[in-house]
C-alpha positions in Angstrom: -0.2 0.4 0.2 2.2 2.9 -1.0 1.5 6.6 -1.0 1.5 9.0 -3.3 4.6 10.8 -4.7 2.9 13.9 -5.6 1.5 14.5 -1.9 4.5 13.3 -0.6 7.1 15.0 -3.1 8.4 16.8 0.1 9.1 13.2 1.9 10.9 11.5 -1.1 8.5 8.8 -0.8 7.2 7.1 -4.3 4.1 5.3 -5.1 1.0 6.5 -6.8 -2.1 7.2 -5.3 -4.4 10.3 -6.2 -6.1 12.0 -3.5 -4.8 12.0 -0.1 -6.1 10.2 2.5 -5.6 10.0 6.7 -2.4 7.9 6.3 -0.6 10.2 3.4 -1.8 12.9 5.6 -0.3 11.4 8.7 3.4 10.6 6.6 3.6 14.0 5.2 3.6 15.8 8.8 5.6 13.0 10.5 8.1 12.8 7.7 8.2 16.5 7.9 8.7 16.3 11.9 11.3 13.9 11.8 13.5 15.2 9.2 13.1 19.1 10.8 14.3 17.4 13.9 17.5 16.3 12.7 18.3 19.4 10.5 18.0 21.8 13.1 21.3 20.1 14.8 23.6 22.3 13.2 26.2 20.8 10.8 26.4 17.5 9.3 27.8 14.9 11.6 26.1 12.3 14.2 23.2 13.1 15.8 20.7 11.7 18.7 17.5 13.1 18.7 15.4 14.2 21.8 12.8 11.4 22.9 10.4 13.4 24.5 8.9 17.3 24.4 7.1 19.5 26.3 3.8 18.8 26.2 2.5 22.5 26.4 5.1 24.0 23.5 8.1 22.7 21.2 11.1 22.1 23.0 12.1 20.2 25.4 10.2 18.6 28.8 11.2 20.2 31.9 12.1 17.1 33.7 15.5 16.5 34.1 15.9 12.9 33.2 14.5 13.4 30.2 15.0 16.7 29.0 18.2 15.9 26.9 17.3 11.9 26.8 17.8 10.3 23.8 16.4 6.8 23.8 18.3 4.0 21.4 15.0 2.8 20.4 13.3 5.7 19.5 16.2 6.6 17.9 16.2 3.5 15.8 12.7 3.9 14.8 13.5 7.4 13.5 16.3 5.9 11.4 14.1 3.8 9.9 11.1 6.0 9.5 13.3 8.4 7.8 14.7 6.2 5.6 10.9 5.1 4.6 10.5 8.6 4.0 13.3 9.0 1.4 15.1 11.3 4.2 18.3 9.4 3.8 21.0 12.0 5.1 18.6 12.4 7.9 18.6 8.7 8.4 22.2 8.4 8.0 23.5 11.4 10.9 21.5 9.5 13.6 23.0 6.1 12.0 26.5 7.7 12.3 26.2 7.6 15.7 24.1 4.7 16.6 27.9 2.9 14.7 30.1 5.2 16.6 28.4 3.7 19.9 28.1 0.3 18.9 32.1 0.7 18.3 32.8 1.9 21.6 31.3 1.9 25.1 32.7 4.3 28.0 33.1 0.8 30.1 35.4 -0.7 27.1 32.5 -3.3 25.9 32.2 -3.5 21.9 28.8 -4.0 20.6 27.1 -3.1 24.0 24.8 -0.2 23.8 23.3 2.0 26.6 19.1 2.2 26.5 19.8 6.0 26.2 22.4 9.1 25.2 22.0 12.2 25.5 20.5 14.0 22.2 22.3 16.2 20.1 25.5 16.5 18.0 27.6 13.9 18.8 31.3 15.0 19.3 32.7 13.2 22.3 34.1 9.5 22.1 32.8 7.4 23.6 29.5 8.9 22.8 28.3 9.0 26.7 25.1 7.5 28.0 22.4 10.3 29.2 22.9 11.8 32.5 22.5 15.3 33.9 23.5 17.6 37.0 21.0 18.2 39.9 21.6 21.6 41.4 19.7 20.2 44.1 22.0 17.8 44.9 25.2 19.4 43.5 26.2 16.6 41.3 26.4 14.4 38.2 23.4 12.0 37.8 22.3 8.7 35.9 19.6 6.8 35.8 20.2 3.1 36.0 18.0 2.4 33.7 19.1 4.6 31.0 22.6 3.6 31.4 21.4 -0.4 31.3 20.8 -2.0 28.4 17.8 -3.9 27.1 18.0 -6.8 24.7 15.2 -5.7 22.4 16.7 -2.2 22.2 19.8 -3.5 20.9 17.7 -5.6 18.6 16.0 -2.3 17.1 19.4 -0.9 16.8 20.6 -3.7 15.0 17.4 -3.4 12.6 18.0 0.0 12.3 21.6 -0.5 11.0 20.5 -3.1 8.7 18.3 -0.6 7.2 20.9 1.6 6.4 23.2 -1.3 4.7 20.0 -2.0 2.5 20.0 2.0 1.9 23.4 2.5 1.5 25.2 -0.7 0.5 28.2 0.0 3.2 29.3 -3.3 4.8 29.8 -1.4 8.0 26.4 -1.0 9.1 25.6 -4.6 8.4 29.4 -5.4 10.5 27.4 -2.6 13.2 24.5 -4.8 13.0 26.3 -8.4 13.7 28.6 -6.6 16.5 25.2 -6.4 18.4 23.9 -9.4 17.6 27.1 -11.3 19.1 26.7 -8.9 22.2 23.4 -10.5 22.7 24.4 -13.7 22.0 27.3 -13.5 24.4 25.6 -11.8 27.3 21.4 -12.9 27.6 21.1 -16.5 25.9 19.2 -18.2 28.7 18.4 -22.3 27.4 16.2 -22.5 30.4 12.6 -23.7 30.1 11.6 -22.0 27.1 15.0 -21.2 26.1 15.4 -17.9 24.1 16.9 -14.1 25.4 16.8 -13.1 28.5 15.9 -8.9 29.2 20.1 -7.4 29.2 21.3 -6.0 32.2 20.4 -3.0 34.0 22.0 -0.8 36.7 25.3 1.3 37.1 28.8 0.8 35.6 30.4 -2.2 37.8 27.0 -2.7 39.6 25.1 -4.2 36.5 22.9 -6.8 37.1 21.7 -9.0 34.6 17.9 -9.2 34.2 16.6 -12.4 33.9 13.0 -12.7 32.9 12.5 -12.8 29.1 10.4 -11.1 26.9 8.0 -12.5 24.3 8.6 -8.4 22.5 12.3 -8.7 22.9 12.6 -12.5 21.2 10.2 -11.3 18.5 12.8 -8.4 17.4 15.8 -11.0 18.0 14.3 -13.5 15.2 14.2 -10.3 12.9 17.6 -9.5 13.4 19.2 -12.6 13.2 17.1 -13.9 10.1 18.4 -10.7 8.3 21.8 -11.3 8.9 21.7 -14.2 7.3 22.1 -18.0 7.1 25.0 -18.1 9.7 22.7 -16.3 12.4 20.0 -19.5 11.7 21.1 -21.1 15.4 20.3 -18.0 17.7 17.2 -17.4 15.4 15.8 -20.7 16.0 16.3 -20.4 19.9 14.3 -16.7 19.8 11.6 -18.5 17.4 11.2 -21.7 19.5 10.7 -19.2 22.0 7.8 -17.4 20.7 6.7 -20.9 19.3 6.7 -22.0 23.5 4.8 -19.0 24.5 2.3 -19.2 21.6 1.4 -22.6 23.1 1.1 -21.8 26.6 -0.9 -18.9 25.8 -3.6 -20.8 23.6 -4.2 -17.9 21.2 -2.3 -15.0 22.3 0.8 -14.5 23.2 1.9 -14.5 27.4 4.2 -10.9 27.4 7.4 -13.2 28.6 8.3 -15.5 31.7 8.9 -14.5 35.4 12.7 -13.2 36.3 13.1 -17.4 36.7 12.9 -17.6 33.3 10.7 -20.7 33.3 7.6 -19.7 34.4 5.2 -17.9 31.8 3.9 -14.5 33.3 0.1 -14.3 33.0 0.7 -11.1 35.5 -0.4 -8.4 32.7 -0.9 -8.4 28.5 1.4 -6.5 26.5 -0.1 -5.2 23.1 3.4 -5.3 20.9 3.6 -8.8 22.3 0.6 -9.5 20.5 1.3 -7.4 17.1 4.7 -7.9 16.6 5.1 -11.8 15.8 2.3 -11.2 12.9 4.9 -8.9 10.8 7.5 -11.5 11.1 8.7 -12.5 7.7 6.7 -16.7 7.4 4.7 -15.6 10.5 2.2 -18.4 10.7 -1.6 -17.5 9.8 -2.9 -18.6 13.1 -0.7 -15.8 15.0 -3.1 -13.7 13.5 -5.3 -14.6 16.1 -3.6 -12.5 18.7 -4.3 -9.4 17.0 -8.3 -10.7 17.7 -7.2 -11.1 21.4 -5.5 -7.8 21.3 -9.1 -6.1 20.3 -10.9 -7.7 23.1 -8.2 -7.3 25.5 -6.3 -4.1 24.1 -9.3 -1.7 22.5 -10.2 1.2 23.6 -11.8 4.1 22.4 -10.1 5.5 19.2 -7.6 3.1 19.4 -5.7 0.2 21.8 -4.1 0.2 25.6 -0.7 -0.5 26.1 -1.9 -3.4 28.6 -5.5 -5.1 29.3 -6.3 -2.6 32.0 -7.8 -0.9 29.1 -7.3 2.8 30.7 -6.5 5.1 27.8 -4.9 4.7 24.0 -1.0 4.6 23.9 -0.5 6.0 20.6 2.6 4.4 19.5 0.5 1.0 20.1 -2.3 2.4 18.0 -0.1 2.8 15.4 1.6 -0.7 15.5 -2.1 -2.1 14.8 -2.5 0.1 12.2 0.5 -1.1 10.5 -0.8 -5.1 11.7 -4.3 -4.4 10.0 -2.4 -3.1 6.5 -0.3 -6.5 7.1 -3.3 -8.6 7.1 -5.3 -7.0 4.4 -7.6 -4.9 6.3 -7.4 -1.2 5.0 -10.4 0.2 6.3 -9.9 -0.6 10.0 -5.9 1.0 9.6 -7.3 4.1 8.3 -10.1 4.3 11.3 -6.6 4.4 13.4 -4.9 7.0 11.2 -7.6 9.3 11.7 -7.4 9.1 15.6 -3.6 9.1 15.5 -3.7 12.6 13.2 -5.3 13.9 16.3 -2.5 13.3 18.4 -0.2 15.8 16.5 1.5 18.1 19.3 2.4 22.3 18.4 6.1 20.7 17.8 4.8 18.3 15.1 5.9 15.0 17.4 3.0 13.0 18.0 1.9 12.4 21.9 2.5 9.2 23.4 -0.7 9.2 24.8 -4.0 10.5 24.4 -4.8 10.4 28.8 -2.3 12.3 30.8 -1.1 9.2 32.5 -1.3 5.5 31.3 -0.2 2.2 32.8 1.5 -1.0 31.4 1.7 -2.9 34.5 5.3 -3.4 34.5 8.0 -2.0 36.3 11.1 -0.3 35.2 13.8 -2.6 36.9 14.4 -4.6 39.8 14.9 -2.2 42.3 11.0 -0.9 41.7 8.3 -1.9 44.4 5.4 -0.8 42.1 4.3 -1.0 38.6 5.9 2.4 37.7 6.8 2.2 33.9 4.0 4.6 33.1 3.8 6.6 29.9 2.4 10.6 30.0 0.9 12.9 27.3 4.5 14.2 26.1 5.4 14.3 22.4 7.0 11.7 21.4 9.6 10.4 19.0 9.2 7.2 19.4 5.2 7.4 18.7 6.0 9.6 15.8 8.2 7.0 14.2 5.6 4.5 14.1 3.0 6.4 13.0 5.5 7.3 10.1 6.2 3.5 9.4 2.2 2.1 9.5 1.3 5.5 7.6 3.9 4.0 4.7 3.0 0.6 5.2 7.1 -0.3 5.7 7.4 -3.4 8.1 10.6 -2.4 10.2 11.3 -6.0 10.7 11.7 -7.0 6.9 13.0 -3.8 5.9 10.5 -3.2 3.3 7.0 -2.0 2.5 4.2 -4.5 2.7 3.2 -6.5 -0.3 
């Protein structure tokens, strides 16, 4: 389902539609906003983009831990979305920063990525992870999640680098993706129970601890990464895929979110929308997995779109965009267009889409092992990740295959 070239001339996307609809409108606005975020950073060198804006006006949010935070996952999405938009130069500036971060970490590791870096032009090597000066405590602070490494984020970064490898023909991007894949295999492989790969590591340098739970979403990401890296990675790809098969069997028509920290017990504490939707986008996904979309409609559906989890306390914009792409993938364009119309209502004054429709959205998840409550929340802030997914969905671009939908 391609987008009209005449309508999207400013984005560089080619196709052939006669009249702009909600998808075309959303793609045009999203591509323009993402490209502008790169171009506003002076020069032509490597950059990371700020993940969250103020909800009230263009510019950073006032919360210190987020005001200059560039989440790796969000920037990987921006690379893929800008590539789909035809904005190769902008995608490459983010990609160069990502590749530099892969090449050398401040702790000396090659292939490890942090969950979050500092936004802006990247002139320091190694590229420093996110941190901020706290005027009250009069010291430099970092966050244990932000300086940690989540397996799914590593996989998305690898997929973004493979997208650039396809776009440019340059082997260094594929080599960077392979370096990330090796880090995952060396550090997160876990044969217990359903096998697969665990959540990564979290904590400050010298104190990082393994995240021993396993995520359906993370293992889905890894299937895509390993398969795109080619036959040499068939072993790890099979391990991640067998994890998905085991979780599908355990769910009996949907995907449980993953396992408990023992790496064996299937978790039924909450339900994750991405765990239902993303496996359907994998190359060669079984037809029966489409039942997870029907489950998502029942368990996650809210007015206008979808919630992150099954408490259905509001619309999650990023997940609603994911659902729109899945609807297109399974041949239900009318449902996708309905969601695109809703997403157009969520564009902020600065051009990015809001992360949520309500002021606060629960996920049923904890930020880390030290959390005593389910403290992973989304707020109504303009969000780079939500915008990236909206663009991918509007252009019909599958981030797991690096191609537009047939």
